[in-house]
C-alpha positions in Angstrom: 0.0 0.0 0.0 1.3 3.5 -0.9 -0.1 6.6 0.7 -0.7 9.3 -1.9 -2.2 11.9 0.5 -4.4 12.0 3.5 -7.3 10.2 1.8 -5.8 8.5 -1.3 -4.2 5.1 -1.2 -2.7 3.0 -4.0 -3.1 -0.7 -3.3 -1.4 -3.6 -5.0 -3.9 -6.4 -4.8 -2.9 -10.0 -5.4 -5.6 -11.6 -7.6 -6.0 -15.4 -7.9 -8.4 -14.8 -10.8 -5.9 -12.7 -12.7 -2.8 -14.7 -11.6 -1.0 -11.5 -10.7 -1.3 -8.3 -8.7 -3.5 -5.5 -9.9 -3.2 -1.9 -8.8 -6.3 -0.2 -7.3 -6.6 3.4 -6.1 -8.9 4.1 -3.1 -10.2 7.4 -1.8 -11.1 7.1 1.9 -14.0 8.9 3.5 -13.0 11.9 5.6 -14.2 10.1 8.8 -12.6 6.8 8.0 -9.8 7.1 10.6 -12.0 8.8 13.2 -14.7 6.1 13.0 -12.8 2.8 13.2 -15.9 0.7 13.5 -18.0 2.4 10.8 -18.9 0.8 7.5 -19.3 2.9 4.4 -21.2 2.7 1.1 -19.0 2.3 -1.9 -18.6 4.0 -5.3 -16.7 2.0 -7.9 -15.3 4.1 -10.7 -14.2 2.4 -13.8 -11.7 3.8 -16.3 -11.9 3.8 -20.1 -9.8 2.1 -22.7 -6.2 2.8 -23.2 -6.0 4.3 -19.7 -5.6 3.1 -16.1 -6.7 3.3 -12.5 -5.3 6.7 -11.9 -7.4 8.4 -14.6 -10.3 9.6 -12.5 -8.1 11.4 -10.0 -5.8 12.6 -12.7 -8.4 14.1 -14.9 -11.2 15.1 -12.5 -11.6 16.7 -9.1 -13.3 13.6 -7.7 -11.2 13.8 -4.5 -12.4 17.3 -3.7 -15.9 16.6 -4.9 -16.2 13.7 -2.5 -14.7 15.4 0.6 -18.1 15.9 2.3 -19.5 12.6 1.3 -19.0 9.6 3.6 -18.3 7.1 0.8 -15.5 4.8 0.0 -14.3 5.3 -3.6 -12.6 2.4 -5.3 -10.9 2.8 -8.7 -9.4 -0.5 -10.0 -7.2 -1.1 -13.0 -8.8 -3.0 -15.8 -6.1 -3.1 -18.5 -5.9 -0.8 -21.5 -8.2 -3.2 -23.4 -9.5 -5.6 -20.8 -13.2 -5.0 -21.6 -14.2 -5.7 -18.0 -14.7 -9.4 -18.9 -13.6 -12.8 -18.0 -12.0 -13.6 -21.4 -13.1 -16.4 -23.6 -9.6 -17.8 -23.8 -9.2 -17.8 -20.0 -6.1 -15.6 -19.9 -7.8 -12.7 -18.1 -10.6 -12.7 -15.5 -11.3 -9.1 -14.9 -14.9 -9.5 -14.0 -14.2 -12.1 -11.3 -11.5 -9.9 -9.9 -13.6 -6.7 -9.8 -17.0 -8.1 -8.7 -15.9 -10.9 -6.4 -12.3 -10.6 -5.1 -12.1 -6.8 -4.9 -15.6 -6.5 -3.4 -14.7 -9.0 -0.6 -11.3 -7.3 0.0 -12.9 -3.9 0.4 -15.4 -5.3 2.9 -12.7 -7.1 4.9 -10.0 -4.5 4.9 -11.7 -1.2 4.2 -15.0 -1.6 6.0 -17.0 -1.4 2.8 -20.8 -1.9 3.3 -23.3 -3.5 1.0 -24.6 -0.3 -0.6 -22.8 0.2 -3.9 -22.9 2.3 -7.0 -20.7 2.2 -10.1 -19.8 4.9 -12.6 -17.8 4.3 -15.7 -16.8 6.1 -18.9 -16.4 4.6 -22.4 -15.1 1.1 -21.9 -15.6 1.6 -18.2 -19.3 2.5 -18.7 -19.6 -0.7 -20.7 -18.1 -2.5 -17.8 -20.5 -0.8 -15.3 -23.5 -2.0 -17.3 -22.3 -5.5 -17.8 -21.4 -5.9 -14.1 -24.8 -4.6 -13.1 -26.6 -7.0 -15.5 -24.5 -10.0 -14.6 -24.6 -9.5 -10.8 -28.1 -8.2 -10.0 -28.3 -6.5 -6.7 -24.6 -5.7 -6.6 -25.1 -2.0 -7.5 -28.0 0.3 -6.7 -26.9 2.8 -9.3 -24.9 2.4 -12.5 -23.8 5.3 -14.8 -22.3 4.8 -18.2 -20.8 7.9 -19.7 -20.1 8.0 -23.5 -20.2 4.2 -23.6 -21.0 1.7 -26.3 -24.0 -0.3 -25.3 -24.7 -2.5 -28.3 -22.0 -4.9 -29.5 -24.1 -5.6 -32.6 -23.9 -2.0 -33.8 -21.5 -1.9 -36.8 -19.8 1.2 -35.6 -19.1 -0.4 -32.2 -17.7 -3.5 -33.9 -15.4 -1.3 -36.0 -14.3 0.8 -33.0 -13.6 -2.2 -30.8 -11.6 -3.9 -33.6 -9.5 -0.8 -34.2 -9.0 -0.1 -30.5 -8.1 -3.6 -29.6 -5.8 -3.9 -32.5 -4.0 -0.7 -31.5 -3.4 -2.2 -28.0 -2.3 -5.6 -29.4 -5.4 -7.4 -28.3 -7.3 -10.0 -30.5 -10.9 -9.3 -29.5 -11.7 -13.0 -30.3 -9.7 -13.9 -27.2 -12.1 -11.7 -25.2 -15.5 -13.1 -26.4 -14.6 -15.6 -29.0 -15.7 -15.5 -32.7 -18.7 -13.1 -33.1 -20.5 -15.7 -35.3 -19.5 -19.1 -33.8 -19.6 -17.7 -30.3 -22.6 -15.4 -30.8 -24.1 -16.3 -27.4 -20.9 -15.3 -25.6 -21.0 -11.9 -27.4 -24.7 -11.4 -26.5 -24.0 -12.3 -22.9 -21.7 -9.3 -22.8 -24.0 -7.0 -24.8 -26.0 -4.7 -22.6 -28.5 -4.1 -25.4 -29.3 -7.8 -25.5 -30.4 -8.1 -21.9 -32.5 -5.0 -20.8 -34.5 -7.0 -18.3 -31.3 -7.8 -16.3 -31.1 -4.2 -15.1 -34.3 -4.3 -13.1 -33.6 -3.1 -9.6 -30.7 -0.8 -10.6 -31.1 2.8 -11.5 -29.3 3.1 -14.9 -28.0 6.5 -16.1 -26.8 6.9 -19.6 -25.1 10.1 -20.9 -23.5 11.0 -24.2 -22.6 14.0 -26.3 -23.6 14.7 -29.9 -19.9 14.5 -31.1 -19.8 18.2 -32.0 -16.9 20.2 -30.5 -17.7 23.1 -28.2 -16.0 25.6 -25.9 -14.6 22.8 -23.7 -12.6 21.5 -26.7 -10.7 24.8 -27.4 -7.0 24.5 -27.6 -6.9 20.7 -28.1 -4.5 19.4 -30.8 -6.4 18.6 -34.0 -5.6 14.9 -34.0 -6.8 14.5 -30.4 -9.9 16.5 -31.2 -10.7 14.4 -34.3 -10.4 11.2 -32.2 -12.7 12.6 -29.6 -15.3 13.5 -32.3 -15.1 10.1 -33.9 -15.2 8.3 -30.5 -18.6 9.8 -29.7 -20.2 9.8 -33.1 -21.6 6.2 -33.1 -23.0 6.4 -29.5 -26.0 8.7 -29.4 -28.4 6.6 -31.5 -27.6 3.4 -29.8 -27.9 5.1 -26.4 -31.4 6.3 -27.2 -32.4 2.8 -28.4 -31.0 1.2 -25.3 -32.8 3.6 -23.0 -36.1 2.9 -24.7 -35.6 -0.8 -24.3 -34.7 -0.4 -20.7 -37.9 1.6 -20.0 -40.0 -1.0 -21.9 -38.5 -3.6 -19.6 -39.5 -1.7 -16.5 -36.0 -0.5 -15.6 -35.5 2.8 -13.8 -33.4 4.8 -16.3 -32.3 8.4 -16.8 -30.5 9.9 -19.7 -28.5 13.0 -20.5 -27.9 13.7 -24.2 -26.0 16.9 -24.4 -24.8 19.3 -27.1 -22.0 20.1 -27.8 -20.0 17.2 -26.5 -17.1 15.0 -27.6 -15.5 11.9 -26.3 -13.2 13.7 -23.8 -12.6 14.4 -20.1 -14.0 17.9 -19.8 -17.4 16.6 -20.6 -17.1 13.6 -18.2 -15.9 15.9 -15.4 -19.0 18.0 -16.0 -21.2 15.0 -16.0 -19.7 13.6 -12.8 -20.7 16.8 -11.0 -24.1 16.7 -12.6 -24.9 13.2 -11.3 -23.1 13.3 -8.0 -26.1 14.3 -5.9 -28.1 11.4 -7.3 -25.3 8.9 -6.9 -24.9 10.0 -3.3 -28.7 9.8 -2.7 -28.7 6.2 -4.1 -26.0 5.3 -1.6 -28.0 6.8 1.3 -25.8 9.9 1.6 -26.6 13.6 1.8 -26.8 15.1 -1.7 -24.1 17.7 -1.3 -20.8 18.3 -3.0 -17.4 19.2 -1.9 -16.7 21.5 -4.8 -18.3 23.8 -7.3 -19.5 22.6 -10.7 -16.7 21.2 -12.8 -15.8 22.4 -16.3 
């Protein structure tokens, strides 16, 4: 364990499921040391592709935002292209690590309670949705920011293929062949299992892929990637939200304009949903900082 500051700790967690140690960043509640017998609700925050467990504290003010909220925040690593899945070829078991091993460790060592929420962006939002569907009752609230939600969407297939190739990952190792192993793909496809989200409040947010003031000063190649990264998402998000409502799921959406696939918008969205996330965890709906972005 490495102490980053008064509240932030970096853990190195030995994972039998992964066969190695995985880094996890934790933000402790302000009262954690003062109340040695208290248990705390937990917010899991999942990072996007081609990133790591430090991203939320590196790119947002979540530490300051949470300073008046008595919640334990857990930010595990998930690989640059781990897809929050137990891989078809058996080489990685991210889902088992995150939803079983890590949950038990947080309860045993960090006094985590049974009230949980999960927030993820991009690949992490996909993970938040799949974990909620696969483990009903694990999370009260699940937010997916700028996330692909339908693995059958041609744009998603293309983006995953390009992204995994860039990171040296054969996506067939993750879920098998999309034709021969169709059922495996659908078992990891949020859009294919809307009914599995009953009992969890699902929040979906996405931009319209048009740059705005928050994109000023960004290099052109980075801006173009952010535009393209968001472009395929709005339509499938709307379809998914409709199917969730039809299945009786408590769902909220935020489709905003302008908005690209980038941190300034996710920071702003984090502030926007924070009171609702805290309420879902039984905490007072206040924030430790002003509106981000």
